[in-house]
C-alpha positions in Angstrom: 114.0 90.9 22.8 113.6 91.8 19.2 116.7 93.9 19.2 118.7 91.1 20.7 117.8 88.9 17.7 119.2 91.3 15.1 121.8 89.4 13.1 125.2 90.9 13.0 126.7 88.6 10.4 125.1 87.9 7.0 126.3 86.1 3.8 128.8 83.8 5.6 131.3 81.9 3.5 130.3 78.3 3.5 133.6 76.7 2.5 136.3 75.8 4.9 140.1 76.7 4.4 142.1 73.7 3.9 145.2 74.6 5.9 146.8 71.7 7.8 150.3 72.9 8.5 150.7 75.7 11.0 154.0 77.0 9.8 152.7 77.3 6.3 149.7 79.2 7.7 152.0 81.7 9.5 154.1 82.2 6.4 150.9 82.9 4.5 149.7 85.4 7.0 153.0 87.2 7.0 152.9 87.4 3.1 149.3 88.7 3.3 150.3 91.4 5.9 153.0 92.6 3.6 150.6 92.7 0.8 148.5 95.0 2.8 151.3 97.3 3.1 151.8 96.6 6.8 155.1 95.8 8.6 154.7 93.7 11.9 157.8 92.0 13.3 157.5 88.1 12.7 158.1 87.8 16.5 154.9 89.9 17.2 152.8 87.8 14.7 153.9 84.6 16.4 153.3 86.1 19.8 149.7 87.1 18.7 148.9 83.8 17.1 150.3 81.8 20.1 148.3 84.0 22.6 145.0 83.3 20.7 145.8 79.5 20.7 146.2 79.4 24.6 143.0 81.5 25.5 141.6 78.5 27.4 144.2 79.5 30.1 145.1 83.1 29.3 141.7 84.3 28.3 142.6 87.7 26.9 145.3 89.1 24.5 146.1 92.7 25.2 148.0 94.8 22.6 149.6 97.7 24.2 151.7 100.7 23.0 151.6 104.2 21.6 148.9 105.3 19.2 149.5 104.6 15.6 151.5 101.4 15.8 148.8 99.1 14.3 147.4 97.6 17.4 143.9 97.3 16.0 145.0 96.5 12.5 146.8 93.3 13.5 143.6 91.4 14.9 141.6 92.9 12.0 143.9 91.5 9.4 144.2 88.1 11.3 140.4 87.8 11.3 140.3 88.8 7.6 142.8 86.2 6.8 141.2 83.3 8.6 137.7 84.4 7.5 136.7 84.9 11.0 133.7 87.2 12.2 135.2 90.4 13.8 133.2 92.1 16.4 134.7 95.5 17.4 133.6 97.1 20.7 134.7 100.8 21.2 135.2 101.0 24.9 134.0 104.4 26.4 135.5 106.3 29.4 132.1 106.2 31.1 131.9 102.4 31.3 131.9 101.5 34.8 129.8 98.3 35.2 129.1 94.9 33.4 126.0 96.3 31.9 128.2 98.5 29.5 129.5 95.3 28.0 126.3 93.0 28.4 123.4 95.4 28.0 120.7 96.1 30.5 116.9 96.1 31.0 115.1 99.4 30.7 112.3 99.3 33.3 110.6 102.4 31.9 110.4 101.0 28.3 110.2 97.4 29.5 112.7 96.3 27.0 116.1 94.7 27.1 118.9 97.0 25.6 121.5 94.6 24.3 125.0 95.5 23.1 126.7 94.1 20.0 128.5 91.5 22.0 125.1 90.1 23.3 123.7 90.2 19.7 126.8 88.3 18.6 126.5 85.6 21.4 122.7 85.3 20.6 123.3 84.7 16.9 126.1 82.2 17.6 123.9 80.3 20.1 120.9 80.1 17.9 122.2 80.2 14.2 123.5 76.7 13.0 125.5 78.4 10.2 127.8 79.9 12.9 128.8 76.4 14.2 132.6 75.9 14.3 133.4 79.5 13.2 135.8 81.8 15.1 134.7 85.1 16.3 137.4 87.6 17.3 136.0 90.3 19.8 138.1 93.3 19.7 137.9 95.8 22.8 139.3 98.8 21.3 141.1 101.2 23.7 140.0 98.9 26.5 141.7 101.1 29.3 139.9 104.3 28.5 137.8 103.1 31.4 138.7 101.0 34.5 138.9 97.5 33.1 138.0 95.8 36.4 134.7 97.7 36.6 133.2 96.4 33.4 135.3 93.4 32.4 136.4 91.7 35.7 133.2 89.6 36.1 133.2 88.6 32.4 136.9 87.7 32.5 136.3 85.3 35.4 133.6 83.6 33.2 136.1 83.3 30.3 138.4 81.4 32.6 135.9 78.7 33.4 135.1 77.9 29.7 138.0 75.3 29.4 136.3 73.0 32.2 132.5 73.6 31.5 130.0 75.5 29.6 129.8 79.1 30.7 126.8 81.3 30.5 125.9 85.1 30.8 122.7 85.9 32.5 120.5 88.2 30.4 119.0 90.9 32.5 115.4 90.7 31.2 113.6 92.1 34.2 110.0 90.9 34.4 109.8 89.5 30.7 108.1 86.2 30.6 110.9 84.0 29.3 111.9 80.4 29.8 115.1 79.7 31.8 117.1 78.8 28.7 116.1 82.1 27.1 117.5 84.1 30.0 121.0 83.1 29.4 123.6 82.8 26.6 126.5 80.5 26.4 130.0 82.0 25.8 131.5 79.7 23.2 135.2 78.8 23.2 135.2 80.0 19.6 135.0 83.6 20.9 138.5 84.9 21.1 139.1 88.2 23.0 141.6 90.9 22.1 141.9 94.3 23.7 144.0 97.2 22.6 145.7 99.8 25.0 147.1 103.2 24.3 149.7 104.0 27.0 149.4 107.7 27.9 148.1 110.0 30.6 144.5 109.6 29.7 144.3 105.8 30.2 144.0 103.4 33.3 146.4 100.9 34.2 145.7 97.1 34.7 145.4 95.2 38.0 147.3 91.9 38.8 144.0 90.1 38.3 143.8 91.2 34.7 147.5 90.7 34.0 147.5 87.1 35.4 144.8 86.1 33.1 146.2 87.9 29.9 149.0 88.0 27.5 150.2 91.6 27.1 152.1 92.2 23.8 153.8 95.6 23.8 154.2 97.5 20.4 157.3 99.7 20.6 157.7 102.7 18.7 159.0 102.0 15.0 162.7 102.2 14.4 162.2 103.8 11.1 159.2 105.9 10.1 157.9 105.0 6.6 154.9 105.5 4.4 152.5 102.7 4.0 152.6 101.1 0.5 150.3 98.4 -0.7 151.6 96.0 -3.2 150.2 97.0 -6.6 151.7 94.3 -8.7 150.7 91.1 -6.9 147.6 89.3 -8.2 144.7 88.6 -5.8 144.6 89.5 -2.2 146.9 86.8 -0.8 144.1 85.6 1.4 142.7 81.9 1.3 139.1 81.7 0.3 136.6 80.5 2.9 137.0 80.3 6.7 139.3 78.5 9.1 137.2 76.3 11.2 137.8 76.5 15.0 138.2 72.6 15.3 141.1 72.9 12.8 142.5 75.8 14.6 142.4 73.9 17.9 144.4 71.1 16.4 147.4 73.4 16.5 147.1 73.6 20.4 149.4 71.3 22.2 148.8 70.2 25.9 152.0 70.4 28.1 153.2 67.1 29.2 154.3 67.4 32.9 157.5 65.3 32.6 158.5 66.3 29.2 162.1 67.8 28.7 160.5 71.2 27.4 158.1 71.6 30.4 160.9 70.9 32.8 163.1 73.4 31.1 160.4 76.0 31.4 160.0 75.1 35.2 163.7 75.5 35.7 163.7 79.1 34.4 160.6 80.1 36.1 161.6 78.8 39.5 164.7 81.0 39.2 162.7 84.0 38.0 160.1 83.6 40.8 162.9 83.8 43.4 164.0 87.2 42.0 160.4 88.4 41.7 159.9 87.4 45.3 162.8 89.6 46.3 161.1 92.6 44.7 157.7 91.8 46.4 156.0 90.5 43.3 156.1 86.7 43.3 153.7 84.7 41.1 151.8 81.4 41.5 150.3 78.4 39.8 148.2 80.3 37.3 151.1 82.4 35.8 153.3 79.3 35.7 150.6 77.3 33.9 150.0 80.2 31.4 153.6 80.7 30.7 154.1 76.9 30.1 151.1 76.6 27.9 152.4 79.6 25.8 155.9 78.2 25.4 154.8 74.8 24.6 152.5 76.3 21.7 155.0 78.7 20.3 155.7 78.1 16.6 158.9 76.0 16.1 159.7 76.3 19.8 162.7 73.8 19.6 164.7 76.6 17.8 162.9 79.6 19.3 162.6 78.6 23.1 164.4 81.8 24.4 162.2 83.9 22.2 159.1 82.3 23.6 160.3 82.5 27.2 161.4 86.2 26.8 158.0 87.0 25.4 156.3 85.7 28.5 158.7 87.6 30.7 157.7 90.7 29.0 154.0 89.8 28.8 153.3 88.4 32.3 156.2 89.3 34.6 157.4 92.8 33.8 154.0 94.4 33.9 153.8 93.2 37.6 156.8 95.5 38.3 155.2 98.8 37.5 155.9 101.2 40.4 159.2 99.4 41.3 162.1 101.9 41.5 164.7 101.0 39.0 167.6 102.3 41.2 166.3 100.2 44.3 165.8 97.0 42.3 168.8 97.2 40.0 170.4 94.0 41.0 167.2 92.0 40.8 166.5 93.5 37.3 170.0 92.3 36.2 169.3 88.9 37.5 166.1 88.6 35.5 167.9 89.9 32.5 170.6 87.2 32.9 168.0 84.4 33.2 166.6 85.1 29.7 169.9 86.2 28.1 
């Protein structure tokens, strides 16, 4: 078990960021991104931030699009800005079981072979210095392999975190370990992000994954331009220290069933579900709850309601329609467009 105990993160900052206002936080992050020479639309930044906030119900954020659009850089810069630990896992085409994500016991060597994910979970569970820190786990090019083969079981566990402590069992074979040493808790402080290149070498996602994720699509840039870092601004534009998870969660709102905003979301989704049913792809409570949670938690939603709702149509509903012939579903697609117009 010695290799499992190897520390991934050293020299952790011990001061917390003092950021109370979410809107000021996002403005600061946009400025930081620009200082780094990157250009992400503010709406993409808001969508990514909101998706991280609602991982208790939509347990995965997927950034999809063509190669070279900055899908990996956005979570990397977000982690850097909030002083979070970033754990990047490069998915391989040969991954075909949970062992590729969680490690395995080598019966010949009589040793457990952990992955970096398991090392990170072990350090978080055992190191008091990690308490209340955010860890962003980045599954890079996650659809090089079939996501359901290596991630489906883990994704189901992520779903249960909001209601009770959730554990991963360590495959330790015949090693003489106590029960509490044979499992690791998956903390809510671990936020999961995946990137997907959309080309002929990658795999598509099942409805099971799509229902439990927010898929943010990166389109091709309208204007190609060279990257230029701001050489004249003093400092890095990043606050010192780290953003505590407890402070981050204070920005998360719980939908109130009888509120005007929730009723408004339900009105639009009832109409959308009727159209989706006509095309053979209706959705149920999980998708409704996920969309409602997202819209309620969208920054300045009072003035950006249609943006938030349209985001979720694109993130949760439209991906279900892959394989639908546009000519055959022309009227239904027009109906969907009118709902969010």
